C-alpha positions as a Markdown table, in Angstrom:
| # | Residue | x | y | z |
|---|---|---|---|---|
| 1 | Met | 3.2 | -20.9 | -1.1 |
| 2 | Ile | -0.4 | -21.6 | 0.2 |
| 3 | Val | -2.7 | -23.1 | -2.4 |
| 4 | Ile | -6.5 | -23.2 | -1.9 |
| 5 | Asp | -8.8 | -24.9 | -4.2 |
| 6 | Ile | -10.7 | -22.9 | -6.8 |
| 7 | Ser | -14.4 | -24.0 | -6.6 |
| 8 | Pro | -17.0 | -22.9 | -9.1 |
| 9 | Ile | -19.9 | -21.1 | -7.4 |
| 10 | Pro | -23.6 | -21.5 | -8.4 |
| 11 | Ser | -24.8 | -19.4 | -11.3 |
| 12 | Ala | -27.3 | -17.7 | -9.0 |
| 13 | Asp | -24.3 | -15.8 | -7.7 |
| 14 | Ala | -23.2 | -14.5 | -11.1 |
| 15 | Ala | -21.4 | -11.2 | -11.3 |
| 16 | Ala | -23.4 | -8.1 | -12.1 |
| 17 | Pro | -23.5 | -6.9 | -15.7 |
| 18 | Arg | -20.6 | -4.8 | -16.8 |
| 19 | Ser | -22.6 | -1.7 | -17.1 |
| 20 | Ser | -24.0 | -1.9 | -13.6 |
| 21 | Leu | -22.9 | 0.5 | -10.9 |
| 22 | Arg | -22.6 | -0.1 | -7.1 |
| 23 | Pro | -22.2 | 2.2 | -4.1 |
| 24 | Leu | -18.7 | 2.9 | -2.8 |
| 25 | Gly | -19.4 | 2.0 | 0.8 |
| 26 | Gln | -21.6 | 4.6 | 2.4 |
| 27 | Thr | -20.0 | 7.6 | 0.6 |
| 28 | Gly | -23.0 | 8.1 | -1.7 |
| 29 | Leu | -20.6 | 7.7 | -4.7 |
| 30 | Leu | -21.3 | 5.2 | -7.5 |
| 31 | Val | -18.6 | 3.2 | -9.0 |
| 32 | Ser | -18.1 | 0.3 | -11.5 |
| 33 | Pro | -16.5 | -3.0 | -10.6 |
| 34 | Ile | -13.4 | -2.2 | -12.6 |
| 35 | Gly | -11.7 | 1.2 | -12.2 |
| 36 | Leu | -8.9 | 2.7 | -14.2 |
| 37 | Gly | -5.8 | 3.7 | -12.3 |
| 38 | Leu | -3.6 | 6.4 | -13.9 |
| 39 | Ala | -0.3 | 5.6 | -12.1 |
| 40 | Ala | 1.2 | 4.1 | -15.3 |
| 41 | Leu | -0.3 | 6.7 | -17.7 |
| 42 | Gly | 0.6 | 10.1 | -16.2 |
| 43 | Arg | 4.4 | 10.0 | -16.2 |
| 44 | Pro | 7.1 | 8.4 | -18.4 |
| 45 | Ala | 8.5 | 5.9 | -15.8 |
| 46 | Tyr | 6.8 | 3.6 | -13.3 |
| 47 | Met | 7.7 | 0.5 | -11.4 |
| 48 | Thr | 5.9 | -2.0 | -13.6 |
| 49 | Phe | 7.3 | -4.8 | -15.8 |
| 50 | Gly | 7.1 | -4.4 | -19.5 |
| 51 | Arg | 6.8 | -0.6 | -20.0 |
| 52 | Asp | 9.4 | -0.7 | -22.8 |
| 53 | Ala | 7.2 | -3.1 | -24.8 |
| 54 | Asp | 4.0 | -1.2 | -23.9 |
| 55 | Phe | 5.2 | 2.4 | -24.6 |
| 56 | Gly | 8.3 | 2.2 | -26.7 |
| 57 | Ala | 10.8 | 5.0 | -26.7 |
| 58 | Asp | 8.4 | 7.9 | -27.1 |
| 59 | Arg | 7.5 | 8.9 | -23.6 |
| 60 | Ser | 6.9 | 12.6 | -24.5 |
| 61 | Val | 4.2 | 14.5 | -22.7 |
| 62 | Asp | 2.1 | 14.6 | -25.9 |
| 63 | Ala | 2.6 | 10.8 | -26.5 |
| 64 | Met | 1.6 | 9.9 | -22.9 |
| 65 | Lys | -1.4 | 12.2 | -23.0 |
| 66 | Arg | -2.6 | 10.5 | -26.2 |
| 67 | Arg | -2.2 | 7.1 | -24.6 |
| 68 | Cys | -4.0 | 8.2 | -21.5 |
| 69 | His | -6.9 | 9.6 | -23.5 |
| 70 | Ala | -7.1 | 6.4 | -25.5 |
| 71 | Leu | -7.4 | 4.3 | -22.3 |
| 72 | Leu | -10.0 | 6.7 | -20.9 |
| 73 | Asp | -12.0 | 6.3 | -24.2 |
| 74 | Val | -11.9 | 2.5 | -23.9 |
| 75 | Ala | -12.8 | 2.7 | -20.2 |
| 76 | Tyr | -15.7 | 5.0 | -20.7 |
| 77 | Asp | -17.1 | 3.0 | -23.6 |
| 78 | Ala | -16.9 | -0.2 | -21.6 |
| 79 | Gly | -18.8 | 1.3 | -18.6 |
| 80 | Val | -15.9 | 2.0 | -16.3 |
| 81 | Arg | -17.0 | 4.8 | -14.0 |
| 82 | Tyr | -14.2 | 5.1 | -11.4 |
| 83 | Val | -10.8 | 6.8 | -12.2 |
| 84 | Asp | -7.9 | 7.0 | -9.7 |
| 85 | Ala | -5.2 | 9.6 | -9.9 |
| 86 | Ala | -2.7 | 11.3 | -7.5 |
| 87 | Arg | -0.5 | 14.4 | -7.4 |
| 88 | Ser | 2.6 | 12.2 | -7.8 |
| 89 | Tyr | 1.3 | 10.6 | -11.0 |
| 90 | Gly | 3.0 | 13.2 | -13.1 |
| 91 | Arg | 0.4 | 14.9 | -15.3 |
| 92 | Ala | -2.4 | 12.3 | -14.7 |
| 93 | Glu | -4.8 | 14.9 | -13.2 |
| 94 | Ser | -4.3 | 17.4 | -16.0 |
| 95 | Phe | -4.6 | 14.6 | -18.7 |
| 96 | Leu | -7.9 | 13.5 | -17.1 |
| 97 | Ser | -9.2 | 17.1 | -16.9 |
| 98 | Ala | -8.2 | 17.7 | -20.6 |
| 99 | Trp | -10.0 | 14.5 | -21.6 |
| 100 | Tyr | -13.2 | 15.8 | -19.9 |
| 101 | Asp | -12.8 | 19.2 | -21.7 |
| 102 | Glu | -12.2 | 17.7 | -25.1 |
| 103 | Arg | -15.1 | 15.2 | -24.9 |
| 104 | Gln | -17.4 | 17.9 | -23.3 |
| 105 | Leu | -18.7 | 15.4 | -20.8 |
| 106 | Pro | -20.4 | 16.2 | -17.5 |
| 107 | Asp | -18.3 | 16.5 | -14.4 |
| 108 | Thr | -20.1 | 13.5 | -12.9 |
| 109 | Thr | -19.1 | 11.2 | -15.9 |
| 110 | Phe | -16.6 | 9.4 | -13.6 |
| 111 | Thr | -16.3 | 9.2 | -9.9 |
| 112 | Val | -12.8 | 10.6 | -9.6 |
| 113 | Gly | -10.4 | 9.9 | -6.7 |
| 114 | Ser | -7.0 | 11.5 | -6.2 |
| 115 | Lys | -4.4 | 11.5 | -3.5 |
| 116 | Trp | -1.9 | 13.7 | -1.7 |
| 117 | Gly | 1.4 | 12.8 | 0.1 |
| 118 | Tyr | 3.9 | 12.1 | -2.7 |
| 119 | Thr | 5.4 | 14.8 | -4.8 |
| 120 | Tyr | 6.5 | 13.9 | -8.4 |
| 121 | Thr | 10.2 | 14.8 | -8.8 |
| 122 | Gly | 11.1 | 12.9 | -11.9 |
| 123 | Glu | 11.0 | 15.9 | -14.2 |
| 124 | Trp | 9.8 | 13.7 | -17.0 |
| 125 | Gln | 13.1 | 11.7 | -17.1 |
| 126 | Leu | 13.2 | 7.9 | -17.3 |
| 127 | Asp | 16.5 | 7.8 | -15.4 |
| 128 | Ala | 15.6 | 10.4 | -12.7 |
| 129 | Pro | 17.5 | 9.7 | -9.5 |
| 130 | Met | 14.3 | 10.1 | -7.6 |
| 131 | His | 10.8 | 9.9 | -9.2 |
| 132 | Glu | 8.8 | 10.9 | -6.1 |
| 133 | Ile | 9.2 | 12.0 | -2.6 |
| 134 | Lys | 6.8 | 11.2 | 0.2 |
| 135 | Arg | 5.9 | 13.7 | 2.9 |
| 136 | Leu | 2.7 | 13.4 | 4.8 |
| 137 | Ser | 2.7 | 16.8 | 6.4 |
| 138 | Ile | 0.0 | 19.5 | 6.7 |
| 139 | Asp | 2.1 | 21.8 | 4.5 |
| 140 | Thr | 2.1 | 19.1 | 1.7 |
| 141 | Leu | -1.6 | 18.6 | 2.2 |
| 142 | Arg | -2.5 | 22.2 | 1.9 |
| 143 | Arg | -0.3 | 22.7 | -1.2 |
| 144 | Gln | -1.4 | 19.5 | -3.0 |
| 145 | Ala | -5.1 | 19.9 | -2.2 |
| 146 | Asp | -5.0 | 23.4 | -3.7 |
| 147 | Glu | -3.3 | 21.9 | -6.8 |
| 148 | Ser | -5.6 | 19.0 | -7.2 |
| 149 | Phe | -8.8 | 21.0 | -6.8 |
| 150 | Ala | -7.5 | 23.7 | -9.2 |
| 151 | Val | -7.0 | 21.1 | -11.9 |
| 152 | Leu | -10.0 | 18.9 | -11.3 |
| 153 | Gly | -12.5 | 21.2 | -9.6 |
| 154 | Pro | -15.9 | 19.6 | -9.0 |
| 155 | Arg | -14.8 | 16.4 | -10.8 |
| 156 | Leu | -12.8 | 15.4 | -7.7 |
| 157 | Ser | -15.1 | 13.6 | -5.3 |
| 158 | Leu | -12.8 | 11.3 | -3.3 |
| 159 | Tyr | -9.6 | 12.7 | -1.7 |
| 160 | Gln | -7.2 | 10.1 | -0.2 |
| 161 | Ile | -4.0 | 10.1 | 1.9 |
| 162 | His | -1.4 | 8.3 | -0.2 |
| 163 | Ser | 0.3 | 5.2 | 1.2 |
| 164 | Val | -0.4 | 5.6 | 4.9 |
| 165 | Thr | 1.8 | 3.6 | 7.3 |
| 166 | Leu | 1.7 | 3.5 | 11.1 |
| 167 | Glu | 5.2 | 5.0 | 11.1 |
| 168 | Ser | 4.1 | 8.1 | 9.2 |
| 169 | Gly | 1.8 | 9.1 | 12.1 |
| 170 | Val | -0.5 | 11.0 | 9.7 |
| 171 | Leu | -3.6 | 9.4 | 11.2 |
| 172 | Asp | -2.7 | 11.1 | 14.5 |
| 173 | Asp | -1.9 | 14.5 | 13.1 |
| 174 | Arg | -4.6 | 16.8 | 14.4 |
| 175 | Asp | -3.9 | 19.5 | 11.7 |
| 176 | Val | -4.3 | 16.9 | 8.9 |
| 177 | Leu | -7.4 | 15.4 | 10.4 |
| 178 | Thr | -9.0 | 18.8 | 11.0 |
| 179 | Met | -8.4 | 19.8 | 7.3 |
| 180 | Phe | -9.9 | 16.6 | 6.1 |
| 181 | Ala | -12.9 | 17.0 | 8.3 |
| 182 | Ala | -13.4 | 20.4 | 6.7 |
| 183 | Leu | -13.2 | 18.9 | 3.2 |
| 184 | Arg | -15.7 | 16.3 | 4.2 |
| 185 | Glu | -18.1 | 19.0 | 5.4 |
| 186 | Lys | -17.9 | 20.5 | 1.9 |
| 187 | Gly | -19.0 | 17.2 | 0.4 |
| 188 | Val | -15.7 | 15.6 | -0.5 |
| 189 | Ser | -15.4 | 11.9 | 0.6 |
| 190 | Ile | -12.2 | 11.0 | 2.5 |
| 191 | Gly | -10.1 | 7.9 | 2.1 |
| 192 | Ile | -6.7 | 6.4 | 2.7 |
| 193 | Thr | -4.5 | 4.1 | 0.6 |
| 194 | Val | -2.2 | 1.6 | 2.4 |
| 195 | Thr | 0.9 | -0.2 | 1.5 |
| 196 | Gly | 3.5 | -2.6 | 3.0 |
| 197 | Pro | 3.3 | -5.8 | 5.2 |
| 198 | Arg | 1.3 | -4.1 | 7.9 |
| 199 | Gln | -1.6 | -2.9 | 5.8 |
| 200 | Ala | -4.2 | -4.7 | 8.1 |
| 201 | Asp | -2.9 | -2.8 | 11.2 |
| 202 | Val | -3.2 | 0.5 | 9.4 |
| 203 | Ile | -6.7 | -0.2 | 8.2 |
| 204 | Arg | -7.9 | -1.1 | 11.7 |
| 205 | His | -6.2 | 2.0 | 13.1 |
| 206 | Ala | -8.0 | 4.2 | 10.5 |
| 207 | Leu | -11.3 | 2.8 | 11.5 |
| 208 | Asp | -10.8 | 4.1 | 15.0 |
| 209 | Val | -10.0 | 7.7 | 13.9 |
| 210 | His | -12.9 | 10.0 | 14.7 |
| 211 | Val | -13.2 | 13.8 | 14.5 |
| 212 | Asp | -16.1 | 15.3 | 16.5 |
| 213 | Gly | -17.5 | 11.9 | 17.1 |
| 214 | Val | -17.6 | 10.9 | 13.4 |
| 215 | Arg | -15.3 | 8.3 | 11.8 |
| 216 | Leu | -13.2 | 10.2 | 9.3 |
| 217 | Val | -12.1 | 7.6 | 6.8 |
| 218 | Glu | -14.8 | 6.6 | 4.4 |
| 219 | Thr | -12.8 | 4.5 | 1.9 |
| 220 | Val | -9.8 | 2.2 | 2.0 |
| 221 | Gln | -7.6 | 1.4 | -1.0 |
| 222 | Ala | -5.2 | -1.5 | -0.4 |
| 223 | Thr | -2.8 | -3.7 | -2.3 |
| 224 | Trp | -4.5 | -7.1 | -2.7 |
| 225 | Asn | -3.6 | -9.8 | -5.1 |
| 226 | Val | -3.4 | -13.6 | -5.1 |
| 227 | Leu | 0.2 | -13.4 | -3.9 |
| 228 | Glu | -0.5 | -10.8 | -1.1 |
| 229 | Pro | -3.9 | -11.3 | 0.4 |
| 230 | Ser | -2.9 | -10.5 | 4.0 |
| 231 | Ala | -5.2 | -7.6 | 4.3 |
| 232 | Thr | -8.3 | -9.7 | 3.5 |
| 233 | Thr | -9.8 | -9.8 | 7.0 |
| 234 | Ala | -9.2 | -6.1 | 7.8 |
| 235 | Leu | -10.7 | -5.1 | 4.4 |
| 236 | Ala | -13.8 | -7.2 | 5.2 |
| 237 | Glu | -14.1 | -5.5 | 8.5 |
| 238 | Ala | -13.8 | -2.1 | 6.9 |
| 239 | Ser | -16.5 | -3.0 | 4.4 |
| 240 | Ala | -18.8 | -4.3 | 7.2 |
| 241 | Glu | -18.4 | -0.9 | 9.0 |
| 242 | Gly | -19.5 | 0.9 | 5.8 |
| 243 | Cys | -16.2 | 1.9 | 4.2 |
| 244 | Gly | -15.8 | 1.7 | 0.5 |
| 245 | Val | -13.0 | -0.8 | -0.5 |
| 246 | Ile | -10.8 | -0.2 | -3.5 |
| 247 | Leu | -8.2 | -2.8 | -4.5 |
| 248 | Lys | -4.9 | -1.8 | -6.2 |
| 249 | Glu | -1.9 | -3.7 | -7.6 |
| 250 | Val | -4.0 | -6.8 | -8.3 |
| 251 | Leu | -1.4 | -7.9 | -10.9 |
| 252 | Ala | 1.5 | -7.4 | -8.4 |
| 253 | Asn | 3.1 | -4.7 | -10.6 |
| 254 | Gly | 3.1 | -7.0 | -13.6 |
| 255 | Arg | 4.3 | -10.2 | -12.0 |
| 256 | Leu | 0.8 | -11.7 | -12.5 |
| 257 | Thr | 0.9 | -11.6 | -16.2 |
| 258 | Asn | 1.8 | -14.3 | -18.8 |
| 259 | Arg | 4.6 | -12.2 | -20.1 |
| 260 | His | 6.4 | -11.7 | -16.8 |
| 261 | Ala | 5.3 | -14.6 | -14.5 |
| 262 | Gly | 8.2 | -16.4 | -12.8 |
| 263 | Pro | 8.5 | -20.1 | -12.2 |
| 264 | Glu | 6.9 | -19.7 | -8.8 |
| 265 | Leu | 3.6 | -18.9 | -10.7 |
| 266 | Arg | 3.6 | -22.0 | -12.8 |
| 267 | Glu | 0.6 | -23.4 | -10.9 |
| 268 | Leu | -1.4 | -20.2 | -11.2 |
| 269 | Met | -0.7 | -20.2 | -15.0 |
| 270 | Ala | -2.0 | -23.7 | -15.2 |
| 271 | His | -5.2 | -22.7 | -13.4 |
| 272 | Ala | -5.6 | -19.9 | -15.9 |
| 273 | Ala | -5.0 | -22.1 | -18.9 |
| 274 | Ala | -7.5 | -24.7 | -17.6 |
| 275 | Leu | -10.1 | -21.9 | -17.4 |
| 276 | Gly | -9.2 | -20.8 | -21.0 |
| 277 | Thr | -7.9 | -17.5 | -19.9 |
| 278 | Thr | -4.7 | -15.6 | -19.1 |
| 279 | Leu | -3.0 | -15.1 | -15.8 |
| 280 | Asp | -3.8 | -11.3 | -15.6 |
| 281 | Thr | -7.5 | -12.0 | -16.3 |
| 282 | Leu | -7.5 | -14.7 | -13.6 |
| 283 | Ala | -5.7 | -12.5 | -11.1 |
| 284 | Thr | -8.1 | -9.6 | -11.7 |
| 285 | Ala | -11.1 | -12.0 | -11.4 |
| 286 | Ala | -9.9 | -13.3 | -8.1 |
| 287 | Ala | -9.9 | -9.7 | -6.8 |
| 288 | Leu | -13.3 | -9.0 | -8.2 |
| 289 | Ala | -14.7 | -12.1 | -6.6 |
| 290 | Gln | -14.0 | -10.8 | -3.1 |
| 291 | Pro | -17.4 | -10.0 | -1.7 |
| 292 | Trp | -16.2 | -6.9 | 0.2 |
| 293 | Ala | -14.4 | -5.3 | -2.8 |
| 294 | Asp | -16.3 | -2.3 | -4.4 |
| 295 | Val | -13.7 | -1.4 | -7.1 |
| 296 | Val | -10.7 | -3.3 | -8.5 |
| 297 | Leu | -8.3 | -1.0 | -10.2 |
| 298 | Ser | -6.8 | -1.8 | -13.6 |
| 299 | Gly | -3.4 | -0.4 | -14.0 |
| 300 | Ala | -3.5 | -1.0 | -17.8 |
| 301 | Ala | -1.0 | 0.7 | -20.0 |
| 302 | Thr | -2.7 | -0.5 | -23.3 |
| 303 | Ser | -6.2 | -0.9 | -24.5 |
| 304 | Asp | -5.7 | -4.6 | -24.9 |
| 305 | Gln | -4.7 | -4.9 | -21.3 |
| 306 | Leu | -7.7 | -3.0 | -20.1 |
| 307 | Arg | -10.0 | -5.2 | -22.2 |
| 308 | Ser | -8.4 | -8.3 | -20.7 |
| 309 | His | -9.1 | -6.9 | -17.2 |
| 310 | Leu | -12.7 | -6.2 | -18.1 |
| 311 | Arg | -13.2 | -9.8 | -19.2 |
| 312 | Ala | -12.4 | -10.7 | -15.6 |
| 313 | Ile | -15.9 | -9.5 | -14.5 |
| 314 | Asp | -17.5 | -12.5 | -16.0 |
| 315 | Leu | -14.8 | -14.9 | -14.9 |
| 316 | Ala | -15.2 | -13.8 | -11.2 |
| 317 | Ala | -18.6 | -15.5 | -11.2 |
| 318 | Glu | -17.0 | -18.8 | -12.1 |
| 319 | Ile | -14.1 | -18.9 | -9.6 |
| 320 | Gly | -15.6 | -17.5 | -6.5 |
| 321 | Pro | -13.8 | -15.7 | -3.7 |
| 322 | Ser | -11.1 | -18.3 | -3.0 |
| 323 | Val | -7.5 | -17.1 | -2.5 |
| 324 | Leu | -5.4 | -18.9 | -5.0 |
| 325 | Ala | -1.9 | -18.6 | -3.6 |
| 326 | Ala | 0.1 | -16.5 | -1.2 |
| 327 | Glu | 3.7 | -15.5 | -0.4 |
| 328 | Pro | 4.6 | -14.4 | 3.2 |
| 329 | Pro | 4.0 | -10.6 | 3.3 |
| 330 | Asp | 7.6 | -9.8 | 4.1 |
| 331 | Val | 8.8 | -11.8 | 1.1 |
| 332 | Tyr | 6.3 | -10.2 | -1.2 |
| 333 | Trp | 7.0 | -6.6 | -0.1 |
| 334 | Cys | 10.8 | -7.1 | -0.2 |
| 335 | Arg | 10.5 | -8.3 | -3.7 |
| 336 | Arg | 8.3 | -5.4 | -4.6 |
| 337 | Gly | 10.8 | -3.0 | -3.1 |
| 338 | Arg | 13.5 | -4.1 | -5.5 |
| 339 | Leu | 11.4 | -3.2 | -8.6 |
| 340 | Ala | 13.1 | -0.7 | -10.9 |
| 341 | Trp | 11.4 | 2.3 | -12.5 |
| 342 | Ser | 11.3 | 2.0 | -16.3 |
């Protein structure tokens, strides 16, 4: 483990007020420092620690919809203005659309991003043999784009390729790139999400993808947390080139919480205690403190968790952008790959 000192930064560099918005790169979209990710709220099972305690036994569609709407209410009231969904997040898109309709709010209330590439196959079962299947093909793109825009309509302003890897070859698929260029011409911003130990390589490759002389990718969403900061330099480069940067999995699928931290995180928990806060707030603050990060996604499953992540906005001003600790990427991703859906 690498440990780097946490140094307070001068108050002149204090974080912006919670209610303030900032641009998402050069997309023209406005976002809040904290965004709400719907991966844990749109389907009964997900690969995050503690779902039994958070949700209990009732994972019916109606129960999950109520929970999703409750989190959206808290997020909206707190000034959160970015929401992240995907076709593979069960009914996340339809839950979000129904929330808009019930609250009778303008389509521009949130900047909404969604993704294509995984198909949800869990059939609302906790013990499904396969919860999602990945296929980054032009056929999947055409089908899922039609589905997402049918559900969200003009509310959808950022469309992303889900979990791009070099091995997938999707960034070299001319049919996919041509369709994305056409979507961009219609005013939809284009992004990618990345995963795995080679995130930095994928980000740099994406920055080189051009269609008709114009760089295609406008935003990058990457896993970044105090255990897995290996994409830091590539994300800073993407930001410097005008890409919006969205950070996901900042709590390492629940590992970076007081409830589920292992003995390897004892030092981080001591840092959190010394600052008078919790491990999840500290980990979120570390992500928010990165100067190139536009949005840090909260994967909260409860209102209390979301409020804890929102408190990190103020803490980010105290701790600065220092990376607190790190595991070798291969170790981190191997451990993540063993997580069970629950």
